[in-house]
C-alpha positions in Angstrom: -4.5 -82.6 -36.2 -4.5 -83.9 -32.7 -7.1 -82.6 -30.3 -5.8 -81.2 -27.0 -7.4 -80.9 -23.6 -5.4 -78.9 -21.1 -6.5 -78.6 -17.5 -5.2 -75.9 -15.1 -4.5 -77.1 -11.6 -3.0 -75.6 -8.5 -2.7 -78.7 -6.2 -1.6 -82.3 -6.3 -5.1 -83.5 -5.8 -6.3 -81.5 -8.8 -3.4 -82.7 -10.9 -4.4 -86.3 -10.0 -8.0 -85.6 -10.9 -7.2 -84.0 -14.2 -5.0 -87.0 -15.2 -7.6 -89.4 -14.1 -10.2 -87.6 -16.2 -8.1 -87.8 -19.4 -6.2 -84.5 -19.6 -3.5 -84.3 -22.3 -1.6 -81.6 -20.5 -1.6 -79.7 -17.3 -1.2 -76.0 -16.8 0.3 -75.7 -13.3 -0.2 -72.6 -11.3 -0.9 -71.4 -7.8 -3.8 -69.3 -6.5 -6.4 -70.1 -9.1 -8.8 -67.9 -7.2 -6.6 -65.0 -8.3 -6.6 -66.1 -11.9 -3.4 -68.2 -11.4 0.1 -67.2 -10.3 3.5 -68.9 -10.7 3.4 -72.4 -9.1 5.6 -73.8 -6.4 8.6 -75.7 -7.6 8.0 -78.4 -4.9 4.5 -79.0 -6.2 5.8 -79.6 -9.7 8.3 -82.1 -8.2 5.4 -83.9 -6.4 3.5 -84.3 -9.7 6.6 -85.4 -11.5 7.1 -88.2 -8.9 3.7 -89.6 -9.9 3.3 -88.8 -13.6 5.1 -87.9 -16.8 2.1 -86.0 -18.2 3.2 -82.8 -19.9 3.2 -79.8 -17.6 3.4 -76.2 -18.6 3.9 -73.7 -15.8 2.1 -70.4 -15.7 4.6 -67.6 -15.1 2.7 -64.7 -13.4 4.4 -63.0 -10.5 1.2 -61.3 -9.1 -2.5 -60.7 -9.7 -3.5 -57.7 -11.8 -2.3 -56.3 -15.1 0.5 -57.7 -17.4 2.7 -54.6 -17.2 5.7 -55.9 -15.3 8.6 -54.1 -13.8 12.2 -55.1 -14.6 12.4 -56.7 -11.1 9.3 -58.8 -11.8 10.7 -60.0 -15.1 14.0 -60.9 -13.4 12.0 -62.9 -10.9 10.1 -64.7 -13.6 13.4 -65.7 -15.4 14.8 -67.1 -12.2 11.6 -69.1 -11.6 11.7 -70.5 -15.1 15.2 -71.8 -14.5 14.1 -73.5 -11.3 11.0 -75.0 -12.8 12.9 -76.3 -15.8 15.2 -78.2 -13.4 12.2 -79.6 -11.6 10.7 -81.0 -14.8 8.6 -78.4 -16.5 7.9 -79.2 -20.2 7.0 -75.6 -21.0 5.8 -72.2 -19.8 2.8 -70.0 -20.1 4.0 -66.4 -20.3 3.2 -62.9 -21.6 3.5 -59.2 -20.9 2.2 -56.0 -22.4 3.3 -52.5 -22.9 1.3 -49.6 -21.3 -0.4 -49.2 -24.7 -1.7 -52.7 -24.7 0.7 -54.3 -27.2 2.8 -57.4 -26.7 6.0 -56.3 -25.1 8.6 -58.1 -27.3 11.5 -56.4 -25.7 10.6 -57.3 -22.1 9.8 -60.9 -23.3 13.3 -61.5 -24.8 15.1 -62.6 -21.6 12.1 -64.8 -20.5 12.0 -66.4 -24.0 15.7 -67.1 -23.7 15.3 -68.6 -20.2 12.5 -70.9 -21.6 14.3 -71.7 -24.9 13.8 -75.3 -26.0 10.5 -75.8 -24.1 6.9 -75.5 -25.1 5.6 -71.9 -25.1 2.1 -70.7 -24.6 1.1 -67.0 -24.7 -1.4 -66.6 -21.9 -4.5 -64.5 -21.7 -2.6 -61.2 -21.9 -3.8 -61.5 -25.5 -7.4 -61.0 -24.3 -6.7 -57.6 -22.8 -4.3 -56.5 -25.6 -5.3 -53.7 -28.0 -5.6 -56.0 -31.0 -5.8 -59.7 -30.4 -5.2 -60.7 -34.0 -2.1 -58.6 -34.2 -0.9 -60.0 -30.8 -1.5 -63.5 -32.2 0.7 -62.7 -35.2 3.5 -61.3 -33.0 3.3 -64.4 -30.8 3.7 -66.6 -33.9 6.8 -64.5 -35.0 8.3 -65.0 -31.5 8.1 -68.8 -31.6 5.1 -69.5 -29.4 3.4 -72.8 -30.3 0.2 -72.1 -28.4 -2.0 -69.1 -27.6 -4.5 -69.4 -24.7 -7.5 -67.1 -25.3 -11.2 -66.5 -24.6 -11.5 -64.4 -27.7 -11.0 -61.2 -25.8 -14.2 -61.7 -23.8 -15.2 -62.7 -20.3 -16.0 -66.2 -21.6 -15.0 -68.1 -24.7 -18.6 -68.3 -25.9 -18.9 -64.6 -25.7 -15.6 -64.3 -27.6 -16.7 -66.6 -30.5 -16.3 -63.9 -33.2 -12.6 -63.2 -32.3 -11.9 -66.9 -31.8 -13.1 -67.4 -35.4 -10.6 -64.8 -36.6 -7.8 -66.3 -34.6 -8.5 -69.8 -35.9 -8.4 -68.4 -39.5 -5.0 -66.8 -38.7 -3.8 -70.1 -37.3 -4.7 -71.9 -40.5 -3.4 -69.1 -42.8 0.0 -68.9 -41.0 0.3 -72.5 -39.9 0.6 -70.6 -36.6 0.3 -71.4 -32.9 -2.5 -73.6 -31.7 -5.5 -71.6 -30.5 -6.2 -72.9 -27.0 -9.7 -71.9 -26.1 -10.3 -71.1 -22.4 -12.6 -69.3 -20.0 -15.8 -71.1 -19.0 -15.0 -74.3 -20.8 -16.9 -77.5 -20.0 -18.3 -80.4 -21.9 -21.3 -78.5 -23.2 -19.2 -75.5 -24.3 -16.8 -77.8 -26.1 -19.7 -79.5 -28.0 -21.3 -76.2 -29.0 -18.1 -74.4 -30.1 -16.9 -77.4 -32.1 -20.1 -77.3 -34.0 -19.9 -73.5 -34.6 -16.2 -73.3 -35.1 -15.1 -76.5 -37.0 -11.4 -75.6 -36.6 -11.6 -75.6 -32.8 -9.6 -78.6 -31.5 -7.8 -77.4 -28.3 -9.5 -76.5 -25.1 -8.4 -75.3 -21.6 -10.4 -75.8 -18.5 -10.2 -76.1 -14.7 -13.2 -78.4 -14.1 -13.4 -77.0 -10.5 -15.8 -78.3 -7.9 -16.1 -77.2 -4.3 -14.9 -79.7 -1.7 -16.3 -79.3 1.8 -13.7 -78.5 4.4 -12.9 -81.1 7.0 -12.9 -78.5 9.8 -15.5 -79.1 12.5 -14.7 -76.0 14.5 -15.3 -73.0 12.3 -14.8 -69.4 13.5 -16.9 -67.2 11.3 -16.1 -63.6 10.4 -12.3 -64.0 10.3 -11.4 -64.1 6.6 -7.9 -65.1 5.6 -8.1 -63.3 2.3 -10.7 -61.1 0.6 -13.7 -60.3 2.8 -16.5 -62.7 2.1 -14.2 -65.4 0.7 -15.5 -68.8 1.8 -12.9 -70.5 3.9 -14.8 -73.7 4.3 -15.0 -74.9 0.7 -11.8 -75.8 -1.3 -11.8 -75.6 -5.1 -10.6 -78.8 -6.6 -10.7 -80.3 -10.1 -13.5 -82.8 -10.7 -12.3 -85.9 -12.7 -15.9 -86.4 -13.9 -16.0 -82.9 -15.4 -12.7 -83.5 -17.1 -13.8 -86.9 -18.4 -17.0 -85.4 -19.8 -15.0 -82.7 -21.6 -12.6 -85.4 -22.9 -15.6 -87.3 -24.4 -17.0 -84.1 -25.9 -13.7 -83.3 -27.5 -13.2 -86.8 -28.9 -16.7 -87.2 -30.2 -17.3 -87.1 -34.0 -19.6 -84.2 -35.1 
């Protein structure tokens, strides 16, 4: 089966860097510092003007949990329609019930809005009650990919659950298990050796770019207190290339 390297990006500069580094697919979002939110339609159009690389858009209306109100779900459906027209190839979606189960009923209109595109279940699976059950339900709903850390803070810490999910993938011929959270070239190499079925990885490859501002007024944060305003996170093409090489290497 084909190996997949997906890079999550929230700017045109990062999209260019990911493509330069050899990404197979982009996950487009905004506000990566908040874990990723729904991207700007205009940003997708900018990327589409330069590249035909497959792009899946993260659909997340706010930071925080994955228990969404009807109004938030309606917003997501409207945004899916706009992003489809702008050239999105697929969508990264998910929502949970208060009891931590995949909310199939709430997902129905969103799945209908995204019908005919690629579908990834995002890391809502990692905070669900039973990730293996959630994976099976995602398979039944028609998702082709599940993005997961193995229900842990990092994918290496979630190795045991990832092993279970990879076994389910092979048993069901189910959605691809897209391994994310803390991914870099070294992690890819180690997990491929310990999990022979691992073949799809998701990373940001972020580095800090120094701000071009010469005048810097300190102590006036624009967001969370203590957030560094003078360094911008941006994808490093070298980190993506190293990950690409690690994924393509024979082991």
